[in-house]
C-alpha positions in Angstrom: -8.3 83.9 26.3 -7.5 87.7 26.0 -4.1 89.0 25.1 -3.3 90.1 28.7 -4.0 86.7 30.1 -2.1 85.0 27.3 1.0 87.2 27.9 0.8 86.7 31.7 0.7 82.9 31.3 3.6 83.1 28.8 5.6 85.2 31.2 5.0 82.8 34.1 6.1 79.9 31.9 9.4 81.8 31.1 10.1 82.5 34.8 9.7 78.8 35.8 11.7 77.8 32.7 14.6 79.9 33.9 14.6 78.3 37.3 14.2 74.8 36.1 16.8 75.1 33.3 19.3 76.7 35.6 19.0 73.7 37.9 19.5 71.4 34.9 22.6 73.4 33.9 24.0 73.0 37.4 23.6 69.2 37.1 25.4 69.4 33.7 28.3 71.2 35.3 28.5 68.6 38.0 28.6 65.8 35.5 31.0 67.5 33.2 33.7 67.2 35.9 33.5 63.4 36.1 31.7 62.0 33.0 31.6 62.4 29.2 28.7 64.1 27.5 27.1 60.9 26.1 26.7 59.3 29.5 24.5 62.1 30.8 22.6 62.9 27.6 21.9 59.4 26.5 20.4 58.3 29.8 18.5 61.5 30.4 17.2 61.7 26.8 15.9 58.1 27.2 14.1 59.1 30.3 12.6 62.2 28.6 11.3 59.9 25.8 9.6 57.8 28.4 8.1 60.9 30.0 6.7 61.9 26.7 4.9 58.6 26.3 3.7 58.9 29.9 2.4 62.5 29.3 0.6 61.3 26.2 -1.1 58.5 28.2 -2.5 61.1 30.6 -4.4 62.6 27.7 -5.4 59.5 25.7 -7.3 61.6 23.0 -3.9 62.9 21.8 -3.2 59.6 20.0 -1.0 61.1 17.3 1.4 63.2 19.3 4.4 62.0 17.2 2.9 63.4 14.0 4.2 66.7 12.8 3.4 68.7 9.6 6.8 70.4 9.7 9.2 67.4 9.2 12.0 69.3 7.7 11.9 72.0 10.4 11.6 69.4 13.1 14.6 67.5 11.8 16.7 70.7 11.7 15.6 71.6 15.2 16.6 68.2 16.4 20.0 68.4 14.9 20.6 71.9 16.3 19.5 70.6 19.7 22.1 67.9 19.7 24.9 70.2 18.6 23.8 72.8 21.2 23.7 70.2 24.0 27.3 69.0 23.3 28.6 72.6 23.0 27.0 73.6 26.3 28.4 70.5 28.1 31.9 71.5 27.0 31.3 75.1 27.9 30.2 74.2 31.4 33.2 71.9 31.8 35.7 74.6 30.8 34.2 77.9 32.1 32.9 79.2 35.4 29.2 78.6 35.7 28.0 82.3 35.6 30.4 83.1 32.7 28.4 80.7 30.4 25.3 82.9 31.0 27.0 85.9 29.4 26.8 84.0 26.1 23.3 82.8 26.9 22.3 86.4 27.3 22.9 86.9 23.6 20.0 84.6 22.9 17.3 87.3 22.6 19.4 89.5 20.4 20.3 86.5 18.2 16.6 85.5 18.1 15.7 89.0 16.8 18.3 88.6 14.0 17.4 85.0 13.2 13.6 85.8 13.1 14.2 87.4 9.7 15.3 84.3 7.7 13.4 81.8 9.8 10.1 83.5 10.7 10.0 85.9 7.8 10.0 88.9 10.2 11.6 92.2 9.3 15.0 92.6 10.9 15.1 96.0 12.5 18.3 98.1 12.7 18.0 98.0 16.5 18.6 94.3 16.4 22.0 94.7 14.8 22.9 97.5 17.2 21.9 95.3 20.2 23.9 92.5 18.8 27.0 94.8 18.6 26.5 95.8 22.3 26.1 92.2 23.3 29.3 91.2 21.5 31.0 94.1 23.4 29.8 92.6 26.6 31.4 89.2 25.7 34.7 90.9 25.1 34.8 91.8 28.8 35.6 88.1 29.4 38.7 88.6 27.2 40.7 91.5 28.6 43.5 91.0 26.1 41.1 91.0 23.2 39.7 88.1 21.0 43.2 86.6 20.9 42.8 85.7 24.6 39.7 83.6 23.9 39.8 80.1 25.3 38.3 77.0 23.9 35.4 77.2 26.4 34.4 80.6 24.8 34.1 79.0 21.4 32.1 76.2 22.7 29.8 78.7 24.4 29.4 80.7 21.2 28.5 77.5 19.3 26.0 76.5 22.0 24.3 79.9 22.0 24.1 80.1 18.2 22.7 76.6 17.6 20.5 76.8 20.7 18.9 80.1 19.6 18.3 78.7 16.1 16.5 75.7 17.7 14.3 78.0 19.8 13.3 80.2 16.9 12.5 77.0 14.9 10.3 76.0 17.9 8.3 79.2 17.4 8.2 78.6 13.7 6.6 75.2 14.2 4.5 76.3 17.2 2.8 79.1 15.3 0.7 76.6 13.3 1.0 73.4 15.3 -0.1 72.9 18.9 1.5 69.4 19.3 3.9 70.5 22.0 5.0 66.9 22.9 6.4 66.4 19.4 8.7 69.3 19.9 10.0 67.7 23.1 10.1 64.1 21.7 12.0 64.5 18.5 15.0 66.6 19.7 15.4 64.2 22.6 15.2 61.2 20.2 18.0 62.7 18.2 20.1 63.2 21.3 19.4 59.6 22.5 20.4 58.0 19.2 23.6 60.1 18.7 24.7 59.7 22.3 23.9 55.9 22.4 26.3 55.4 19.5 29.2 57.0 21.4 28.2 55.7 24.9 30.0 52.4 24.8 33.3 54.2 24.2 33.1 56.5 27.2 30.9 54.7 29.8 32.0 54.8 33.4 30.3 53.1 36.4 28.0 55.5 38.3 27.3 56.1 41.9 23.6 55.8 42.9 23.6 59.6 43.7 24.7 60.3 40.1 22.0 58.0 38.8 19.5 60.1 40.8 20.9 63.3 39.3 20.4 61.9 35.8 16.8 61.2 36.6 16.3 64.7 38.1 18.1 66.2 35.1 15.8 64.4 32.7 12.7 65.5 34.6 14.0 69.1 34.7 14.8 69.0 31.0 11.4 67.6 30.1 9.6 70.3 32.1 11.9 73.1 30.8 11.6 72.2 27.2 7.8 71.9 27.5 7.6 75.3 29.2 9.8 76.9 26.5 7.7 75.6 23.7 4.5 76.8 25.4 6.1 80.2 26.2 7.3 80.7 22.6 3.9 80.0 21.3 2.2 82.5 23.7 4.9 85.2 23.4 6.9 86.5 20.5 10.6 85.4 20.6 11.8 88.9 21.2 9.6 89.2 24.3 10.1 85.8 25.8 13.9 85.5 25.4 14.8 88.7 27.3 12.8 87.5 30.3 15.0 84.4 30.2 17.9 86.7 31.5 16.5 85.9 35.0 18.4 82.7 34.6 21.6 84.6 35.4 20.4 85.2 39.0 19.7 81.5 39.5 23.1 80.6 38.0 25.0 82.9 40.3 23.2 81.4 43.3 23.8 77.8 42.1 27.4 78.6 41.3 28.0 80.1 44.7 26.2 77.4 46.8 27.3 74.3 44.9 30.6 75.2 43.1 31.9 78.0 45.4 32.1 80.3 42.4 31.4 84.1 42.3 31.3 86.0 39.0 34.1 88.4 38.4 33.6 92.1 37.9 34.3 91.7 34.2 31.6 89.0 34.0 29.0 91.2 35.8 29.8 94.2 33.5 29.6 92.0 30.4 26.3 90.5 31.5 24.9 93.9 32.3 25.8 95.1 28.7 24.2 92.0 27.2 21.1 92.3 29.3 20.7 96.0 28.6 21.0 95.4 24.9 18.2 92.8 25.1 16.0 95.0 27.3 16.5 98.0 25.0 15.6 95.9 22.0 12.3 94.9 23.7 11.4 98.4 24.8 12.2 99.7 21.3 10.0 97.1 19.7 7.1 97.8 22.2 7.4 101.5 21.5 7.2 101.0 17.7 4.2 98.7 18.1 2.4 101.2 20.3 3.0 103.9 17.6 1.6 101.6 14.9 -1.4 100.7 17.0 -2.1 104.4 17.6 -1.8 105.3 13.9 -4.2 102.5 12.9 -6.8 103.2 15.6 
């Protein structure tokens, strides 16, 4: 497969990822108003594990889909996924739906910074500048300065940081290992085990519609995580993650239709700054690569 086709497939995976994960986030916000995190995550993670086994049965030659050569990295990715899931649940419970995306928009910039220690890539000065611009965008949610930060903001920052680290680790593993199911299975196994321990203490009876939402959430999460793993294998993290900013559009639509929310002017300005910092970082990286390719031609 040539580079153009590979990039196109990777971009398509990212676009579908943003739509599917935004839908899953909408279900998370719906649940956060009535249930504790373990009730959603334990049940959905269990269903995702079953989907993993089912997907493996579709291709019987993949008999060792649970085997990974990167045990330490997979363990760390699984732990980070659990922490990120809990943090995002709390953020969606405490903040307007679209506001959470402002923090998600920092993912590409954080990915560029984390690529140094995790992937061994050179951290360019532009990454630090973009991070500064992104942080400035977040401050628009806090008109009175950092002292006006709410607990939801801290949950969102924690979710973004751990979630980005998990995604960069996915690329670290995926560079040398094509066992995509393992990257979906183990993080969800970690979520299932940790949430199952807490579930008896927070369980509440569920309506049949909420059970259906759990099943839909599990399916969306399975598809989204598989798409993200494939996309991060086909595209560099600094290219794939800015494309994920399309998620803001879906989140605004979902917030308006299902939660009667509209983003404030401050949120829109903040998101614009965060998105511009990510796009500028990508354009700068592409320009530098073109110069390098020309000089070596």
